[in-house]
C-alpha positions in Angstrom: -0.1 0.0 -0.1 1.4 3.4 -1.0 1.9 6.4 1.4 -0.8 8.3 -0.2 -3.5 5.6 0.6 -2.4 5.6 4.1 -2.7 9.4 4.5 -6.2 9.5 3.0 -7.4 6.7 5.4 -5.9 8.8 8.4 -7.7 11.8 7.4 -11.0 10.1 6.9 -10.7 8.6 10.4 -10.2 11.9 12.2 -13.0 13.7 10.1 -15.8 11.0 11.2 -16.2 12.1 14.9 -16.4 15.9 13.9 -19.3 15.2 11.5 -21.4 13.1 14.0 -21.1 16.0 16.5 -22.2 18.6 14.0 -25.2 16.4 13.2 -26.4 16.2 16.9 -27.0 19.9 16.9 -23.9 20.8 19.2 -22.0 23.6 18.1 -18.7 22.5 19.0 -15.4 23.3 17.4 -13.5 20.5 15.7 -10.2 19.7 17.4 -7.4 20.4 15.3 -5.1 17.4 14.2 -1.6 17.8 12.9 -0.1 15.0 10.7 3.4 14.4 10.2 5.1 12.2 7.6 7.5 9.7 9.2 9.6 6.8 8.3 8.3 3.4 9.8 10.5 0.4 10.2 8.7 -2.9 9.6 10.0 -6.7 9.4 9.4 -9.3 7.0 10.4 -13.0 7.3 13.1 -14.3 4.9 14.3 -17.9 4.4 18.2 -18.2 4.5 20.3 -21.3 4.0 23.5 -21.8 5.9 26.0 -24.6 5.8 27.1 -26.3 9.1 29.9 -28.8 9.7 28.6 -32.1 11.0 30.7 -35.1 12.0 29.7 -38.6 10.8 31.0 -42.1 11.2 31.6 -44.0 8.0 32.5 -47.7 7.6 34.9 -48.7 4.9 36.2 -52.0 3.7 40.1 -52.1 3.8 41.7 -55.1 1.8 44.3 -57.0 3.6 46.5 -59.6 1.7 48.6 -62.4 3.4 50.1 -65.6 2.1 48.5 -69.0 2.9 49.9 -72.6 2.4 47.9 -75.0 0.6 48.6 -78.7 -0.2 47.5 -80.1 -3.6 47.9 -83.3 -5.5 49.8 -83.0 -8.8 49.8 -85.8 -11.6 53.3 -86.2 -12.7 53.6 -88.0 -16.2 56.6 -90.1 -17.0 57.6 -92.9 -19.3 58.8 -96.4 -18.7 60.4 -98.9 -21.3 58.7 -102.4 -21.4 60.0 -105.4 -23.5 57.3 -107.0 -25.5 57.0 -109.9 -28.1 54.9 -110.2 -31.2 54.6 -112.7 -34.0 54.8 -111.3 -37.5 54.4 -112.9 -40.9 57.6 -112.8 -42.9 57.5 -113.3 -46.7 59.8 -116.1 -47.9 60.6 -116.6 -51.7 61.5 -120.1 -53.1 61.9 -121.3 -56.8 60.2 -124.4 -58.2 60.2 -126.1 -61.8 56.9 -126.0 -63.8 55.9 -127.0 -67.3 53.8 -124.8 -69.5 52.6 -124.8 -73.1 53.8 -121.7 -75.0 52.6 -120.5 -78.4 55.4 -119.4 -80.7 54.9 -117.4 -83.8 57.0 -117.6 -86.9 56.7 -115.3 -90.0 56.7 -116.6 -93.6 57.0 -114.5 -96.8 53.9 -115.1 -99.3 53.4 -113.8 -102.8 50.0 -112.3 -103.6 48.2 -110.1 -106.2 45.8 -107.1 -106.0 43.9 -104.9 -108.4 44.9 -101.0 -107.6 43.2 -98.1 -109.4 45.6 -95.8 -111.1 44.6 -92.3 -112.0 44.8 -91.3 -115.5 43.6 -88.3 -117.7 41.7 -88.1 -121.1 40.9 -85.1 -123.3 37.3 -84.5 -124.0 35.8 -81.9 -126.5 32.4 -79.9 -125.7 30.7 -76.9 -126.7 30.1 -73.9 -124.4 28.3 -70.6 -124.7 30.7 -67.7 -124.1 29.8 -63.9 -123.6 32.3 -61.8 -125.4 32.6 -58.2 -124.3 32.9 -55.3 -126.8 33.2 -51.5 -126.7 31.6 -49.1 -129.1 32.4 -45.2 -129.1 29.6 -42.6 -129.2 29.7 -38.7 -129.6 27.9 -36.9 -126.8 27.4 -33.4 -125.3 27.7 -32.5 -121.7 27.3 -29.5 -119.7 29.8 -28.7 -117.0 30.2 -26.0 -114.3 33.3 -24.1 -114.6 34.6 -21.9 -111.7 34.6 -18.1 -112.2 35.1 -15.0 -110.1 32.7 -11.8 -110.1 33.4 -8.6 -108.4 30.8 -7.2 -105.9 30.4 -3.8 -104.3 29.5 -4.0 -100.4 29.0 -1.8 -97.4 29.8 -2.4 -93.8 29.5 -0.5 -90.5 32.9 0.3 -88.9 33.3 1.6 -85.4 36.2 4.0 -85.1 37.7 5.7 -81.9 38.1 9.5 -82.2 40.3 11.4 -79.8 38.3 14.3 -78.0 40.3 16.8 -75.6 38.3 18.4 -72.8 39.0 20.4 -69.6 38.4 18.7 -66.2 38.6 19.9 -62.8 41.0 17.7 -60.6 43.0 18.0 -57.5 46.6 19.0 -58.3 49.5 19.1 -55.6 50.9 22.5 -55.0 52.8 24.6 -52.4 51.1 27.0 -50.1 52.5 29.7 -47.7 51.1 29.4 -44.1 51.9 31.5 -41.0 53.3 29.7 -38.2 53.4 31.3 -34.7 56.8 31.5 -33.1 57.6 32.5 -29.5 60.9 34.0 -28.5 62.1 32.2 -25.4 64.1 35.2 -24.1 61.7 38.1 -24.5 58.3 36.0 -24.5 57.3 37.8 -27.7 54.9 35.8 -30.0 55.4 36.4 -33.8 54.4 34.8 -37.2 56.8 33.2 -39.5 55.8 32.3 -43.1 56.3 28.6 -44.2 55.9 26.6 -47.4 53.7 23.5 -47.0 52.4 21.0 -49.5 48.7 21.4 -50.3 46.1 20.2 -52.9 44.1 22.7 -54.8 41.6 22.2 -57.8 42.8 22.9 -61.2 41.5 22.7 -64.9 43.5 20.0 -66.7 43.0 19.0 -70.3 42.0 15.4 -70.6 42.0 13.4 -73.8 39.3 10.7 -74.1 38.4 8.3 -77.0 34.9 8.6 -78.3 33.4 5.7 -80.5 31.8 6.7 -83.8 30.0 4.4 -86.3 30.9 5.0 -90.1 29.7 3.3 -93.3 32.7 1.9 -95.4 32.4 0.7 -99.1 34.6 -2.0 -100.3 34.9 -4.6 -103.4 34.8 -8.3 -102.8 35.7 -11.1 -105.2 32.8 -13.6 -105.2 33.5 -17.2 -106.4 30.8 -18.5 -108.8 30.1 -21.5 -111.3 29.4 -20.8 -115.0 27.9 -23.6 -117.1 29.9 -24.7 -120.3 28.6 -27.0 -123.1 31.2 -29.5 -124.7 31.3 -32.6 -127.0 32.9 -35.8 -125.5 33.5 -39.1 -126.9 32.1 -41.9 -124.6 33.1 -45.7 -124.7 29.8 -47.6 -124.2 30.5 -51.3 -123.1 28.3 -54.1 -124.7 28.5 -57.9 -125.2 27.3 -60.8 -127.5 27.1 -64.6 -127.0 29.2 -67.0 -129.1 29.2 -70.8 -129.2 32.9 -72.1 -128.9 34.4 -75.9 -128.7 36.6 -76.3 -125.7 39.0 -79.4 -124.9 39.2 -80.2 -121.3 41.0 -82.8 -119.4 38.8 -85.2 -117.6 40.4 -87.3 -114.6 39.6 -91.0 -114.9 40.9 -94.2 -113.0 42.1 -97.4 -114.8 42.6 -100.7 -112.9 46.2 -102.3 -112.6 47.1 -105.7 -111.4 50.2 -105.8 -109.2 52.0 -108.3 -107.2 53.3 -107.9 -103.6 55.0 -110.0 -100.8 53.2 -110.2 -97.4 54.7 -111.6 -94.1 52.2 -114.2 -92.9 52.3 -115.5 -89.2 52.4 -119.2 -88.4 51.8 -120.3 -84.9 52.8 -123.6 -83.1 52.6 -125.1 -79.6 55.8 -125.9 -77.6 56.1 -127.4 -73.9 58.8 -125.9 -72.0 60.1 -126.1 -68.3 60.7 -122.8 -66.4 61.7 -121.9 -62.9 58.9 -119.9 -61.1 59.6 -117.9 -57.9 57.0 -118.8 -55.2 56.4 -116.4 -52.3 54.8 -117.7 -49.0 54.3 -116.1 -45.5 55.9 -117.8 -42.5 55.4 -116.8 -38.9 58.4 -115.1 -37.0 58.5 -114.2 -33.1 60.3 -110.9 -32.7 61.1 -108.9 -29.4 60.8 -105.0 -29.2 60.9 -102.3 -26.7 57.9 -99.8 -26.2 57.7 -96.8 -24.1 54.6 -96.8 -21.8 53.3 -93.6 -20.2 52.3 -93.7 -16.6 51.2 -91.1 -14.1 52.5 -90.7 -10.5 50.6 -88.8 -8.0 52.6 -86.2 -5.9 51.7 -84.0 -3.0 53.1 -80.4 -3.2 52.9 -77.5 -1.0 52.7 -73.9 -2.3 52.0 -70.4 -0.9 49.2 -68.3 -2.5 48.1 -64.8 -1.8 44.8 -64.4 0.1 42.8 -61.1 0.2 40.5 -60.4 3.0 38.5 -57.3 3.9 38.6 -55.7 7.3 35.8 -53.1 8.4 37.4 -49.8 9.6 35.4 -47.0 11.3 36.4 -43.5 10.1 34.9 -40.1 11.3 34.5 -37.5 8.5 33.3 -33.9 8.6 30.6 -32.9 6.1 28.9 -29.5 5.4 25.1 -29.8 5.7 22.7 -27.1 4.4 20.4 -25.8 7.2 17.5 -23.4 6.5 16.6 -20.7 8.9 13.9 -18.0 8.9 15.3 -14.5 9.7 13.3 -11.2 10.2 14.5 -8.6 7.8 13.8 -5.0 8.5 12.5 -2.5 5.8 11.4 1.2 6.0 8.0 2.5 4.8 7.0 6.4 4.6 3.5 7.2 6.1 1.5 10.0 7.6 1.1 9.8 11.6 -1.0 12.1 13.7 0.8 14.0 16.4 -0.7 14.0 20.0 0.4 17.6 20.8 -2.3 20.0 20.0 -2.0 23.7 19.8 -4.4 25.8 22.2 -6.9 28.1 20.6 -7.5 31.6 22.4 
């Protein structure tokens, strides 16, 4: 609520008793009330968070490693030699006499005859039709195109550049006189000295530029053309006619010829012969051999192994814990307050 609304409510509360007395018919004089604007201090609650250190007990698992002896059984392999016997079949080869019938072949020469076809040739006459080519000459006229040249007058538009000189205003570097203040260090008198400094001033400068102009130019051109010319030529015209001719040709033939030749003829006869034949048979034989037999021996061994155990250890730690508190915060407000001291009226 603003200070103006508080001031209005205070004035309304003081004016009500005076109006009620005036309505009752009493001619009382209203009591004077003096208001004064003051600064009033009020309080509002505010929540604030603070951190406090709190000690707590935490239990942790601490690993501990120690060595422990264990007994284990180990299977140790080893080899031992053992003598054994076995019966094997050994091949034995012997020779024996056997009789067998053998076929023997002999070759004898024999005279024989045969008819052999022998190639031969004979001349045969026969008639054939032959096309005989011939050429006859004819006079003909032909028109040919002969190249010629004719002169032709033509026009073309040519763009030419013409130089044009004009005056333009451009900045030109120049020297300017400027007064520079100079102070005498002994007398303290300030004077002016002329000094030449570089400057830029506008000037009219002639500038030449190229202006494009279009002109019509006349020129002569040689134009190639073709001119028809008629001339007489002699042309060879091919033709042909048929003729009947007698032709002799060689015809291949075959004639039989009897010839004699000698042929080897096989003659087979039987013979009985005695031969030595190798005969192989298997005989048993006992032999001794050594083998390596694997065996396993059980051994007890002691070894130390690392064993890890966990021990619970209590540890006190300090933590920061947030704590919320409500604090009364003062603030100031301007308001109109009635004053108790009243001035006396004569």
